[in-house]
N, C-alpha and C positions, 0 to 999 in steps of 0.2 A: 796346706790349702792351695787350690788351683790359682794360677796366675790370672789376674783380672785385667781385661782389656780396658784402656782408658775410656773408650766409648764416648758418652756425652759428659763425662766427669772432668772437672778441672784437675790439674796436676799439682803435686806438692810444690813445684817451682813457682806456679802461679800464686799460690798462697804466700810463699816466701817473698816474692816480689811485691805483693800487695802489703804485707806486713812491714817490709823495709820502707815502703813509701809512707806508711802510717807513722812510723817512728822516726822519720827523717834520716834514714840511712841510705837513701837512693839519690842524693843530690849530685854525687860524682858519677855513680854507676848504679844501674838497677841491681847489679850483683851484690851491692852493699859492702860494708866493711865489718862493723860490729856484729851484724847478723848474716854474714856471708855463709854460703853452704859449707865452706871449709872450717868454720869455727867448730870446735868440739862440742859446744853446747847447743848448736842450732837445731839439729834434728831431735835431740831429747826434748827441747822446749816445744818444737813443732808437734811431736807426738803427744806431749802433755796437753797442748791446745786441742788437738784432734780428739783426744779422749774427753776433754771438757765438753766439746761440742756434742759428742755422742751421748754423754751422760745427760746433758741438758735436753736433748731431743728425746731420749729414751723416757725421761720423766714425764713427757707429754704424750706417751703411748704411741709414738711413731711406728708405723708398720715396717719401716726400713730395717728394724732390728729384730725381726723374727724370721726364722727359717724352719723347714720341716725336713726330717730325715728318717731313716729306718734303722733300727738296731735289730739285727737278725740273729736267730738261733740262740735265744736265751734258754739254756738247757735246764732240765728239772732240778728242783731243790734236793739236796742230799744232806742229812737224812730227812725223812718226812717227820716233822715235829712242829707243832704250833709255836714253839719258842725259837725256831730258826727262821732267819730272813736272808734274802739274797740282796746283792747290790751291784750296781754298775757305776764306775767312776772314770776318770780320765786315763787310767792306766790298765785296768783289768775288770773282769767280771768274777764275783765271788758267789758260788752256788750253795754256800752254807758249810762246805767242808774243803773246797778246792778252788784255787785261783786260775783263771784262764785269760789269755791275751785278748780275747774278743768275746762279745762286743764291748766297745768302750764308747764313752761320750765324745761328741764332737769337740775338737780343741778350741773352737770359737764360742762355746756355749757359756752364757752367764748363769742361766737357771732354766729349768724345764717349765713349760706353760701348760701343755696338755699331752696326754698319752692315750694311745689306742693299742689294742692287741688282737692277734689272731694266731691260730695254730700254724706252725711252720710247715713249709712244703705244700701249702694249700692256696687256693685263690678265694678264700672266704673274705667276707667284709671284715674290716677292722671294727672292733667293738670298743666303746670308750672305757677307760679305766678311771678310777676315782681318787682324787687327791684327798688325803686325810689331814686334819688340822691339829690333832693332838697325839700323833704317833700311830703306828700301825696297830690294828687290832690283833689280838692273839687268837688266831683261827686255824683250823685245819686246812692244809693245802688241797686245792682242787686243780682241774686242768687249766683254769684261768688264773692269771696273776691278780687281777681285780683291783688292787689298791696300790698307791705309791706315795712316797714321802721324799722330801729333799732335805738332807741333813749333812752338814760338813762336806759339801761337794760330792755326796753320794746319792744316787737314785736308788732308794731302798724299796723293796717289795716283799710280800710274804713268800714268794716262790710258787711254782706250779708243778704239777705231776707230769706235764708234757712239755715239749720244746715249743716255744712261742716266738713270734716276731713282734716287735714294737714299732709303732709309728710315733715319732716324737716331734712336737712343735715346741721350739725353744727360743728364748731371748739370746741374741748373739751380739758380739762386738766385731768391729771391722779390723782388718789387719793393719798393723802399724805402717807408717810411711818410711821407706828405706832410702830413697833417693829422690831427686827432682822429678823423675818421670812417674813416680808412684801416683796412681789415681786417688783422689779424695772421693770416696765412694758415697757421697751424699750430694745429691743434685742441688746445685746453687748454694752449696754450703761453704764455698771458699771465703766469702766475705766475713761470715761469722767466725770461721776458723782463724782467719788473719787477725781479727780483733782479739780473739782469745790468745793468740800467739803474742801480739803486742802487749797484752796485759801480763802474760807470763814473763816476757822479757823485761818489761818495766818493773815488775815486782822483784825480779832477781837483782836489779840494779838499785832497789830502794827508792824508785821514783814515785812521787805522789800521784802521778798520772795513771797508775795501774788500775785504780778503782774505776776511773772514767773509761778505760779501755774495756774492762770487763762489763761495765754497764752497757757500752755500745754493742758488745758481742751478744749480750742477753737480749738486747733490743732486736738484733738481727734474728736471733733464735725465735723470738716471739712472732716476727713477721713470717718466718718459715712455718711455724705452727699454725698461724692463721690461714695460710694457704691450704694446709692439710684439712683443717676444720671445714673450710668452705667446700672442698672437694667431697668430704664425707657427707655433708648436708645435702648434696645433690643426689645421693643414692636413693634407690627405691626400697624403702623399708616397710614391709607389710607383716602384720601378725599372721601366724600360722592358723589355718582354719581348724575348727573344733567339731568333732563328730560325737554325738551322744552314744552311738553304737560302738565306735571303735576307739574312742579317746582322741588323742591328738593325731591328726592326719598329716602326713608329709614330713614328719620329723626325720632328720638325718642323723646318723651316728657321728657325723662330723660336727 
């Protein structure tokens, strides 16, 4: 993944300093002792807290954890057979009889959310694909892939008779924090992350204060969520107009 500039984000060291202050490990030095950067467990606990924060926010449908990319040159299914499917995973693309090194899924993907397709080497609009709920239908292949399913970390499709490009909107996770300069890529998320870290540290020591630390962290997450809800409520949401002659007018394939 590309290196992310710290920009407006707090750093991992800021979270650590705040966590050390919360657990009383900064009385002699803000660098701490039991939760110092040099302790072998500090960054594993920090990343556990960072993931706790991401999971808590993702459960509230935060848009921070969605991205869009393209998967290019999904070659035709081989052989043409309604019983054959193709799939893309994190390491290869399977066309029904042969494995290829590309396209592959983004390494930061948790799960796909929406897919669109178009014929490769064209400037056509992307058309929506449809997620199935009970497994792919057994159908003859056509130029379009049409359907998709997500199973065992594989993006499964019926395959197509032509090469297509996919547009993929997916749920993602953020890169782990590797040192004190790593950006915490959640705006104003350092306080909640520090309390999650304090809870993880207290729990690892068997402290009865762990539950209180986690409760405080979740309180901070709720405050962050409330800000997002208020912003969403300020949006201009209007129903699409309806035409008796042409059906729904203005609908986008997005």
